DRENPA-3360 file (N, C-alpha, C; in nm, 2 decimals, always signed):
BEGIN
1 = MTPEVQKI = +0.08/-0.12/+0.00/+0.00/+0.00/+0.00/+0.09/+0.13/+0.00 ~ +0.04/+0.23/-0.07/+0.11/+0.36/-0.06/+0.08/+0.42/+0.08 ~ +0.16/+0.52/+0.12/+0.13/+0.58/+0.25/-0.01/+0.64/+0.26 ~ -0.06/+0.69/+0.14/-0.20/+0.75/+0.14/-0.31/+0.64/+0.16 ~ -0.29/+0.53/+0.10/-0.38/+0.42/+0.11/-0.37/+0.36/+0.25 ~ -0.25/+0.35/+0.30/-0.23/+0.29/+0.43/-0.30/+0.38/+0.54 ~ -0.30/+0.51/+0.52/-0.37/+0.60/+0.61/-0.52/+0.57/+0.61 ~ -0.58/+0.55/+0.49/-0.72/+0.52/+0.48/-0.75/+0.39/+0.54;
9 = YQILLEKI = -0.67/+0.29/+0.52/-0.68/+0.16/+0.59/-0.69/+0.17/+0.74 ~ -0.59/+0.25/+0.79/-0.58/+0.27/+0.93/-0.71/+0.34/+0.99 ~ -0.76/+0.44/+0.92/-0.88/+0.50/+0.96/-1.00/+0.41/+0.97 ~ -1.02/+0.33/+0.87/-1.13/+0.23/+0.86/-1.11/+0.12/+0.97 ~ -0.98/+0.08/+0.98/-0.95/-0.03/+1.08/-0.99/+0.03/+1.22 ~ -0.95/+0.15/+1.26/-0.98/+0.20/+1.39/-1.13/+0.22/+1.41 ~ -1.20/+0.26/+1.31/-1.34/+0.28/+1.32/-1.42/+0.15/+1.34 ~ -1.37/+0.04/+1.27/-1.43/-0.09/+1.29/-1.40/-0.14/+1.43;
17 = IALEIEPG = -1.28/-0.13/+1.47/-1.24/-0.18/+1.61/-1.32/-0.11/+1.71 ~ -1.34/+0.02/+1.70/-1.41/+0.10/+1.80/-1.56/+0.10/+1.78 ~ -1.61/+0.02/+1.69/-1.75/+0.00/+1.66/-1.82/+0.12/+1.61 ~ -1.74/+0.22/+1.56/-1.80/+0.33/+1.50/-1.86/+0.29/+1.37 ~ -1.80/+0.19/+1.31/-1.86/+0.12/+1.19/-1.90/-0.02/+1.25 ~ -2.03/-0.04/+1.27/-2.08/-0.16/+1.34/-2.07/-0.29/+1.25 ~ -2.06/-0.41/+1.32/-2.07/-0.54/+1.25/-2.20/-0.54/+1.17 ~ -2.18/-0.59/+1.04/-2.29/-0.61/+0.95/-2.31/-0.49/+0.86;
25 = TRLREEAL = -2.24/-0.38/+0.88/-2.25/-0.26/+0.80/-2.19/-0.29/+0.66 ~ -2.26/-0.24/+0.56/-2.20/-0.25/+0.43/-2.11/-0.14/+0.39 ~ -1.99/-0.17/+0.34/-1.89/-0.06/+0.30/-1.90/-0.06/+0.14 ~ -1.94/+0.05/+0.09/-1.96/+0.07/-0.06/-1.84/+0.14/-0.12 ~ -1.78/+0.07/-0.22/-1.66/+0.12/-0.28/-1.68/+0.27/-0.34 ~ -1.79/+0.28/-0.40/-1.82/+0.41/-0.46/-1.83/+0.53/-0.35 ~ -1.90/+0.50/-0.24/-1.91/+0.60/-0.13/-1.77/+0.63/-0.07 ~ -1.69/+0.52/-0.05/-1.56/+0.54/+0.01/-1.47/+0.61/-0.08;
33 = SRSFSLSR = -1.48/+0.58/-0.21/-1.40/+0.65/-0.32/-1.43/+0.80/-0.31 ~ -1.56/+0.84/-0.30/-1.59/+0.98/-0.29/-1.54/+1.04/-0.16 ~ -1.56/+0.97/-0.05/-1.53/+1.02/+0.08/-1.38/+1.05/+0.09 ~ -1.29/+0.96/+0.03/-1.15/+0.98/+0.05/-1.08/+1.04/-0.08 ~ -1.16/+1.08/-0.17/-1.12/+1.14/-0.30/-1.01/+1.05/-0.36 ~ -1.04/+0.92/-0.38/-0.95/+0.82/-0.44/-1.03/+0.74/-0.54 ~ -0.96/+0.68/-0.64/-1.02/+0.59/-0.73/-1.06/+0.46/-0.66 ~ -1.14/+0.38/-0.72/-1.19/+0.26/-0.66/-1.09/+0.15/-0.64;
41 = TPIRDVLK = -0.98/+0.16/-0.73/-0.88/+0.05/-0.72/-0.81/+0.05/-0.59 ~ -0.75/+0.16/-0.54/-0.69/+0.16/-0.40/-0.79/+0.13/-0.29 ~ -0.92/+0.17/-0.31/-1.02/+0.14/-0.21/-1.04/-0.01/-0.20 ~ -1.03/-0.08/-0.32/-1.05/-0.22/-0.32/-0.93/-0.29/-0.24 ~ -0.81/-0.23/-0.26/-0.69/-0.28/-0.18/-0.71/-0.27/-0.03 ~ -0.77/-0.16/+0.01/-0.80/-0.14/+0.15/-0.91/-0.25/+0.20 ~ -1.01/-0.27/+0.12/-1.11/-0.36/+0.16/-1.06/-0.50/+0.16 ~ -0.97/-0.54/+0.07/-0.91/-0.67/+0.07/-0.83/-0.69/+0.19;
49 = QLEADGLL = -0.75/-0.59/+0.24/-0.67/-0.60/+0.36/-0.76/-0.62/+0.48 ~ -0.87/-0.55/+0.49/-0.96/-0.56/+0.60/-1.02/-0.70/+0.60 ~ -1.05/-0.76/+0.48/-1.10/-0.89/+0.47/-1.00/-0.99/+0.52 ~ -0.86/-0.97/+0.49/-0.75/-1.06/+0.54/-0.75/-1.05/+0.69 ~ -0.78/-0.93/+0.74/-0.77/-0.91/+0.89/-0.89/-0.98/+0.97 ~ -0.99/-1.03/+0.89/-1.10/-1.09/+0.95/-1.21/-0.99/+0.99 ~ -1.20/-0.87/+0.94/-1.29/-0.76/+0.98/-1.39/-0.73/+0.87 ~ -1.38/-0.79/+0.75/-1.47/-0.77/+0.65/-1.50/-0.90/+0.57;
57 = EIFSQRGS = -1.62/-0.91/+0.52/-1.65/-1.02/+0.43/-1.69/-0.96/+0.29 ~ -1.63/-1.01/+0.19/-1.66/-0.96/+0.05/-1.73/-1.07/-0.02 ~ -1.85/-1.04/-0.07/-1.93/-1.13/-0.15/-1.95/-1.08/-0.29 ~ -1.92/-1.17/-0.38/-1.94/-1.14/-0.52/-2.09/-1.11/-0.55 ~ -2.11/-1.00/-0.61/-2.24/-0.95/-0.65/-2.32/-0.90/-0.53 ~ -2.27/-0.91/-0.41/-2.35/-0.86/-0.30/-2.28/-0.74/-0.23 ~ -2.15/-0.74/-0.24/-2.08/-0.62/-0.17/-1.99/-0.67/-0.05 ~ -1.94/-0.56/+0.02/-1.86/-0.59/+0.13/-1.92/-0.55/+0.26;
65 = YVSKIDLD = -1.92/-0.63/+0.36/-1.98/-0.61/+0.49/-1.88/-0.64/+0.60 ~ -1.89/-0.54/+0.70/-1.81/-0.56/+0.82/-1.85/-0.70/+0.89 ~ -1.76/-0.78/+0.92/-1.78/-0.91/+0.97/-1.85/-0.91/+1.11 ~ -1.93/-1.00/+1.14/-1.99/-1.02/+1.27/-1.88/-1.08/+1.36 ~ -1.90/-1.07/+1.49/-1.81/-1.12/+1.59/-1.83/-1.28/+1.61 ~ -1.73/-1.35/+1.59/-1.73/-1.49/+1.60/-1.67/-1.53/+1.73 ~ -1.75/-1.57/+1.83/-1.70/-1.61/+1.96/-1.62/-1.73/+1.96 ~ -1.64/-1.83/+1.87/-1.56/-1.95/+1.86/-1.42/-1.91/+1.83;
73 = GINAIMYI = -1.40/-1.82/+1.73/-1.27/-1.77/+1.69/-1.20/-1.69/+1.80 ~ -1.28/-1.61/+1.87/-1.23/-1.53/+1.99/-1.17/-1.63/+2.09 ~ -1.24/-1.74/+2.12/-1.19/-1.84/+2.22/-1.06/-1.89/+2.18 ~ -1.04/-1.92/+2.05/-0.91/-1.98/+2.00/-0.80/-1.87/+2.02 ~ -0.82/-1.75/+2.00/-0.72/-1.65/+2.01/-0.69/-1.62/+2.16 ~ -0.79/-1.63/+2.25/-0.77/-1.62/+2.39/-0.67/-1.73/+2.44 ~ -0.68/-1.85/+2.39/-0.59/-1.95/+2.42/-0.44/-1.92/+2.39 ~ -0.43/-1.87/+2.26/-0.30/-1.83/+2.22/-0.24/-1.71/+2.30;
81 = RASVEFDA = -0.32/-1.61/+2.32/-0.27/-1.49/+2.39/-0.23/-1.52/+2.54 ~ -0.31/-1.61/+2.60/-0.28/-1.65/+2.74/-0.14/-1.71/+2.75 ~ -0.11/-1.80/+2.66/+0.02/-1.86/+2.66/+0.13/-1.76/+2.64 ~ +0.12/-1.68/+2.54/+0.22/-1.58/+2.51/+0.23/-1.48/+2.62 ~ +0.12/-1.44/+2.67/+0.13/-1.33/+2.77/+0.19/-1.38/+2.90 ~ +0.17/-1.51/+2.94/+0.23/-1.56/+3.06/+0.39/-1.55/+3.05 ~ +0.43/-1.60/+2.93/+0.58/-1.60/+2.90/+0.64/-1.46/+2.91 ~ +0.56/-1.36/+2.85/+0.61/-1.22/+2.85/+0.61/-1.17/+2.99;
89 = MVACSNVL = +0.51/-1.20/+3.07/+0.50/-1.15/+3.21/+0.61/-1.22/+3.30 ~ +0.64/-1.34/+3.27/+0.76/-1.40/+3.35/+0.89/-1.32/+3.32 ~ +0.91/-1.29/+3.19/+1.03/-1.21/+3.15/+1.02/-1.08/+3.21 ~ +0.90/-1.02/+3.22/+0.88/-0.89/+3.28/+0.92/-0.89/+3.43 ~ +0.88/-0.99/+3.50/+0.90/-1.00/+3.64/+1.05/-1.01/+3.68 ~ +1.14/-1.04/+3.58/+1.28/-1.05/+3.61/+1.35/-0.92/+3.59 ~ +1.28/-0.82/+3.53/+1.35/-0.69/+3.50/+1.28/-0.57/+3.56 ~ +1.16/-0.58/+3.61/+1.09/-0.46/+3.66/+1.16/-0.40/+3.79;
97 = TPGDIEEA = +1.18/-0.28/+3.78/+1.25/-0.20/+3.89/+1.14/-0.14/+3.98 ~ +1.17/-0.10/+4.10/+1.07/-0.03/+4.18/+1.01/+0.09/+4.11 ~ +1.09/+0.16/+4.03/+1.04/+0.28/+3.95/+0.94/+0.23/+3.85 ~ +0.97/+0.12/+3.79/+0.87/+0.06/+3.69/+0.74/+0.03/+3.75 ~ +0.75/-0.03/+3.87/+0.62/-0.06/+3.94/+0.54/+0.06/+3.97 ~ +0.61/+0.17/+4.01/+0.54/+0.30/+4.04/+0.48/+0.35/+3.91 ~ +0.55/+0.34/+3.80/+0.49/+0.39/+3.67/+0.37/+0.31/+3.63 ~ +0.37/+0.18/+3.65/+0.26/+0.09/+3.62/+0.15/+0.13/+3.70;
105 = KRILALQE = +0.17/+0.16/+3.83/+0.06/+0.20/+3.92/+0.00/+0.33/+3.87 ~ +0.08/+0.42/+3.82/+0.02/+0.54/+3.77/-0.07/+0.52/+3.65 ~ -0.04/+0.42/+3.57/-0.13/+0.38/+3.46/-0.26/+0.32/+3.51 ~ -0.25/+0.24/+3.61/-0.37/+0.18/+3.67/-0.45/+0.29/+3.74 ~ -0.38/+0.39/+3.79/-0.46/+0.50/+3.86/-0.55/+0.57/+3.75 ~ -0.50/+0.58/+3.63/-0.58/+0.64/+3.52/-0.71/+0.55/+3.50 ~ -0.69/+0.42/+3.49/-0.80/+0.33/+3.48/-0.90/+0.35/+3.59 ~ -0.85/+0.36/+3.71/-0.94/+0.38/+3.83/-1.02/+0.51/+3.81;
113 = SLLQEEGK = -0.95/+0.62/+3.77/-1.02/+0.75/+3.76/-1.13/+0.74/+3.66 ~ -1.11/+0.67/+3.55/-1.21/+0.65/+3.45/-1.33/+0.58/+3.50 ~ -1.31/+0.48/+3.58/-1.42/+0.40/+3.65/-1.50/+0.49/+3.74 ~ -1.44/+0.59/+3.80/-1.50/+0.68/+3.89/-1.58/+0.79/+3.83 ~ -1.55/+0.81/+3.70/-1.61/+0.93/+3.63/-1.76/+0.89/+3.60 ~ -1.84/+1.00/+3.61/-1.98/+0.98/+3.57/-2.01/+1.06/+3.44 ~ -2.12/+1.02/+3.37/-2.16/+1.10/+3.26/-2.11/+1.06/+3.12 ~ -2.01/+0.97/+3.12/-1.97/+0.93/+2.98/-2.06/+0.83/+2.92;
121 = DKKEFANA = -2.09/+0.84/+2.79/-2.17/+0.74/+2.73/-2.09/+0.62/+2.71 ~ -2.15/+0.51/+2.67/-2.08/+0.38/+2.66/-1.96/+0.39/+2.56 ~ -1.98/+0.45/+2.44/-1.88/+0.45/+2.35/-1.76/+0.54/+2.39 ~ -1.79/+0.65/+2.45/-1.68/+0.74/+2.51/-1.60/+0.67/+2.62 ~ -1.67/+0.60/+2.71/-1.61/+0.53/+2.81/-1.52/+0.41/+2.75 ~ -1.58/+0.34/+2.65/-1.51/+0.23/+2.60/-1.38/+0.27/+2.53 ~ -1.39/+0.39/+2.46/-1.26/+0.44/+2.39/-1.16/+0.47/+2.50 ~ -1.20/+0.54/+2.60/-1.10/+0.58/+2.71/-1.04/+0.46/+2.78;
129 = FFAADNAF = -1.12/+0.37/+2.82/-1.08/+0.25/+2.90/-0.99/+0.16/+2.81 ~ -1.03/+0.15/+2.68/-0.95/+0.06/+2.59/-0.81/+0.12/+2.58 ~ -0.80/+0.26/+2.56/-0.67/+0.31/+2.55/-0.58/+0.30/+2.68 ~ -0.65/+0.31/+2.80/-0.58/+0.29/+2.92/-0.53/+0.14/+2.94 ~ -0.62/+0.05/+2.90/-0.59/-0.09/+2.90/-0.46/-0.12/+2.81 ~ -0.47/-0.07/+2.69/-0.35/-0.09/+2.60/-0.23/-0.03/+2.65 ~ -0.23/+0.09/+2.72/-0.11/+0.15/+2.78/-0.05/+0.06/+2.88 ~ -0.13/+0.00/+2.97/-0.08/-0.09/+3.07/-0.01/-0.21/+3.01;
137 = HSFLYDKA = -0.07/-0.27/+2.92/+0.00/-0.39/+2.85/+0.12/-0.35/+2.77 ~ +0.11/-0.25/+2.70/+0.23/-0.20/+2.62/+0.34/-0.17/+2.71 ~ +0.32/-0.11/+2.83/+0.42/-0.08/+2.92/+0.49/-0.21/+2.97 ~ +0.42/-0.31/+3.01/+0.47/-0.43/+3.06/+0.54/-0.51/+2.95 ~ +0.49/-0.52/+2.84/+0.55/-0.59/+2.73/+0.68/-0.53/+2.69 ~ +0.68/-0.39/+2.68/+0.80/-0.32/+2.65/+0.91/-0.34/+2.75 ~ +0.87/-0.34/+2.88/+0.97/-0.37/+2.99/+1.03/-0.50/+2.98 ~ +0.95/-0.60/+2.93/+1.00/-0.74/+2.91/+1.08/-0.75/+2.79;
145 = GKGAVLAL = +1.09/-0.65/+2.71/+1.16/-0.66/+2.58/+1.07/-0.73/+2.47 ~ +0.94/-0.74/+2.50/+0.85/-0.82/+2.41/+0.75/-0.72/+2.34 ~ +0.78/-0.60/+2.33/+0.69/-0.51/+2.26/+0.65/-0.55/+2.12 ~ +0.75/-0.60/+2.05/+0.73/-0.64/+1.91/+0.63/-0.76/+1.91 ~ +0.63/-0.84/+2.01/+0.54/-0.96/+2.02/+0.40/-0.91/+2.03 ~ +0.38/-0.81/+2.12/+0.24/-0.76/+2.14/+0.19/-0.69/+2.01 ~ +0.28/-0.62/+1.95/+0.25/-0.55/+1.82/+0.21/-0.66/+1.71 ~ +0.28/-0.77/+1.71/+0.25/-0.87/+1.61/+0.11/-0.94/+1.64;
153 = LNRTYPYY = +0.09/-0.96/+1.77/-0.04/-1.01/+1.81/-0.16/-0.92/+1.77 ~ -0.14/-0.79/+1.79/-0.24/-0.70/+1.76/-0.26/-0.69/+1.61 ~ -0.15/-0.69/+1.53/-0.17/-0.69/+1.39/-0.23/-0.81/+1.33 ~ -0.19/-0.93/+1.39/-0.24/-1.05/+1.34/-0.39/-1.08/+1.37 ~ -0.43/-1.03/+1.48/-0.56/-1.06/+1.53/-0.64/-0.93/+1.55 ~ -0.66/-0.84/+1.46/-0.73/-0.71/+1.48/-0.87/-0.74/+1.52 ~ -0.94/-0.85/+1.47/-1.08/-0.87/+1.51/-1.09/-0.90/+1.66 ~ -0.98/-0.95/+1.73/-0.98/-0.97/+1.87/-0.97/-0.83/+1.94;
161 = QRFRFLTG = -0.91/-0.73/+1.88/-0.91/-0.60/+1.94/-1.05/-0.54/+1.95 ~ -1.12/-0.57/+1.84/-1.27/-0.52/+1.85/-1.34/-0.59/+1.96 ~ -1.32/-0.72/+1.99/-1.38/-0.79/+2.10/-1.34/-0.73/+2.23 ~ -1.21/-0.70/+2.25/-1.16/-0.64/+2.37/-1.23/-0.50/+2.39 ~ -1.26/-0.43/+2.28/-1.32/-0.29/+2.30/-1.46/-0.31/+2.36 ~ -1.52/-0.43/+2.34/-1.66/-0.45/+2.39/-1.67/-0.44/+2.54 ~ -1.56/-0.45/+2.61/-1.56/-0.44/+2.76/-1.64/-0.32/+2.81 ~ -1.62/-0.21/+2.74/-1.68/-0.09/+2.78/-1.83/-0.08/+2.75;
169 = YRDKKESE = -1.88/-0.18/+2.67/-2.02/-0.18/+2.64/-2.10/-0.26/+2.74 ~ -2.03/-0.33/+2.83/-2.10/-0.41/+2.93/-2.12/-0.33/+3.06 ~ -2.18/-0.39/+3.15/-2.20/-0.32/+3.28/-2.06/-0.28/+3.33 ~ -2.05/-0.16/+3.39/-1.92/-0.11/+3.43/-1.84/-0.20/+3.53 ~ -1.92/-0.29/+3.59/-1.86/-0.39/+3.68/-1.76/-0.48/+3.61 ~ -1.78/-0.50/+3.47/-1.69/-0.58/+3.40/-1.56/-0.51/+3.38 ~ -1.56/-0.38/+3.36/-1.43/-0.30/+3.35/-1.37/-0.29/+3.48 ~ -1.44/-0.28/+3.59/-1.39/-0.28/+3.72/-1.32/-0.42/+3.75;
177 = NLYEIHKR = -1.38/-0.52/+3.71/-1.32/-0.66/+3.72/-1.18/-0.66/+3.65 ~ -1.18/-0.61/+3.53/-1.06/-0.61/+3.45/-0.95/-0.53/+3.53 ~ -0.99/-0.41/+3.58/-0.90/-0.33/+3.65/-0.84/-0.40/+3.77 ~ -0.93/-0.47/+3.85/-0.88/-0.55/+3.96/-0.79/-0.66/+3.92 ~ -0.81/-0.73/+3.81/-0.71/-0.83/+3.76/-0.58/-0.76/+3.73 ~ -0.58/-0.64/+3.67/-0.46/-0.57/+3.64/-0.38/-0.55/+3.77 ~ -0.45/-0.50/+3.87/-0.39/-0.48/+4.00/-0.32/-0.60/+4.05 ~ -0.39/-0.71/+4.04/-0.34/-0.84/+4.09/-0.22/-0.88/+4.02;
185 = MLGDLERK = -0.23/-0.87/+3.88/-0.11/-0.90/+3.80/+0.01/-0.82/+3.84 ~ -0.01/-0.69/+3.86/+0.11/-0.61/+3.90/+0.16/-0.65/+4.04 ~ +0.08/-0.68/+4.13/+0.12/-0.74/+4.26/+0.20/-0.87/+4.24 ~ +0.15/-0.95/+4.16/+0.23/-1.08/+4.13/+0.36/-1.05/+4.07 ~ +0.37/-0.96/+3.98/+0.50/-0.92/+3.93/+0.60/-0.86/+4.03 ~ +0.54/-0.78/+4.12/+0.62/-0.71/+4.22/+0.68/-0.82/+4.32 ~ +0.59/-0.92/+4.35/+0.64/-1.03/+4.45/+0.71/-1.14/+4.37 ~ +0.71/-1.14/+4.24/+0.76/-1.25/+4.16/+0.69/-1.38/+4.19;
193 = DLAALKED = +0.56/-1.37/+4.21/+0.48/-1.49/+4.25/+0.42/-1.55/+4.11 ~ +0.50/-1.64/+4.06/+0.47/-1.69/+3.92/+0.34/-1.78/+3.92 ~ +0.32/-1.85/+4.03/+0.20/-1.94/+4.04/+0.07/-1.85/+4.04 ~ +0.07/-1.74/+4.11/-0.04/-1.65/+4.11/-0.05/-1.57/+3.98 ~ +0.06/-1.54/+3.92/+0.07/-1.47/+3.80/+0.00/-1.55/+3.69 ~ +0.03/-1.68/+3.68/-0.03/-1.77/+3.58/-0.18/-1.77/+3.59 ~ -0.23/-1.78/+3.72/-0.38/-1.78/+3.74/-0.44/-1.65/+3.69 ~ -0.37/-1.54/+3.72/-0.43/-1.41/+3.69/-0.41/-1.38/+3.54;
201 = VLAHNYSG = -0.31/-1.42/+3.48/-0.30/-1.41/+3.33/-0.42/-1.48/+3.26 ~ -0.44/-1.60/+3.31/-0.56/-1.68/+3.25/-0.69/-1.60/+3.28 ~ -0.70/-1.56/+3.40/-0.83/-1.49/+3.43/-0.84/-1.36/+3.35 ~ -0.73/-1.29/+3.33/-0.73/-1.17/+3.25/-0.77/-1.20/+3.10 ~ -0.71/-1.30/+3.04/-0.74/-1.33/+2.90/-0.88/-1.38/+2.88 ~ -0.93/-1.46/+2.97/-1.07/-1.51/+2.96/-1.18/-1.43/+3.02 ~ -1.14/-1.31/+3.08/-1.24/-1.23/+3.14/-1.32/-1.16/+3.04 ~ -1.28/-1.16/+2.91/-1.35/-1.10/+2.81/-1.49/-1.17/+2.79;
209 = LSGIQSVI = -1.50/-1.29/+2.82/-1.62/-1.37/+2.80/-1.72/-1.34/+2.91 ~ -1.67/-1.28/+3.02/-1.76/-1.24/+3.13/-1.86/-1.13/+3.09 ~ -1.99/-1.15/+3.11/-2.08/-1.05/+3.08/-2.11/-1.03/+2.93 ~ -2.06/-1.12/+2.84/-2.08/-1.10/+2.70/-2.22/-1.12/+2.66 ~ -2.30/-1.20/+2.74/-2.44/-1.23/+2.70/-2.52/-1.10/+2.71 ~ -2.48/-1.00/+2.80/-2.56/-0.88/+2.80/-2.54/-0.80/+2.68 ~ -2.42/-0.81/+2.62/-2.39/-0.74/+2.49/-2.47/-0.81/+2.38 ~ -2.47/-0.94/+2.38/-2.54/-1.01/+2.28/-2.69/-0.98/+2.28;
217 = HDHPDWFL = -2.74/-0.97/+2.41/-2.88/-0.94/+2.42/-2.91/-0.79/+2.36 ~ -2.82/-0.70/+2.39/-2.84/-0.56/+2.35/-2.82/-0.55/+2.20 ~ -2.72/-0.62/+2.14/-2.68/-0.60/+2.00/-2.67/-0.74/+1.94 ~ -2.78/-0.82/+1.92/-2.77/-0.95/+1.86/-2.72/-0.95/+1.72 ~ -2.73/-0.84/+1.65/-2.69/-0.84/+1.51/-2.54/-0.82/+1.49 ~ -2.47/-0.80/+1.60/-2.33/-0.79/+1.60/-2.26/-0.93/+1.60 ~ -2.33/-1.03/+1.63/-2.26/-1.16/+1.65/-2.31/-1.26/+1.55 ~ -2.21/-1.35/+1.52/-2.25/-1.47/+1.45/-2.34/-1.56/+1.54;
225 = KQE = -2.44/-1.62/+1.49/-2.52/-1.71/+1.57/-2.44/-1.84/+1.60 ~ -2.45/-1.88/+1.73/-2.37/-1.99/+1.78/-2.45/-2.12/+1.75 ~ -2.38/-2.22/+1.70/-2.45/-2.35/+1.67/-2.49/-2.42/+1.80;
% end
């Protein structure tokens, strides 16, 4: 992709992950071409990449539609991420300094402040908490020397990022639960308690399934029907 086309891809990617473009929405080449002042050929390249990301389905004669959320596929990614994340956090536990711990606590304090705020709508809260969640993980992976691993996971499984974003669409208790797991993980790292860390990494990665039924109830058209 040219830099210009890459920019358009990134815009659409972020909008789909943040549910600004909802699952099931049709993306029309002609409308996108007008919107971005580009010919339809580079727009097709963008759509093909989104299809490769698992975020778009392209049907001959029918058009291109933002893919619905497949919980079976999400489960498979959770298994992969839990294994990778535990290894990364073990590496992190060996190098974190007291100063690093304090910096991680400051990131968690931001998450706590978001949970205490009132008046944000679901999408606004989800955007803010998702960014704070990413900041926490990026910090720990970078300290472990595994920042490239996290970046690879995020690039390889962008449809999982959309699922993670859904945390903010649930009852705020789900976000509070995630924050509490983050605190436990940081305590495990500080104490170098690998047994507790393993349990909390598993709890963290699979916590995304907690409360998902309420989202399915509110937005059934966002999800593939389960067999």
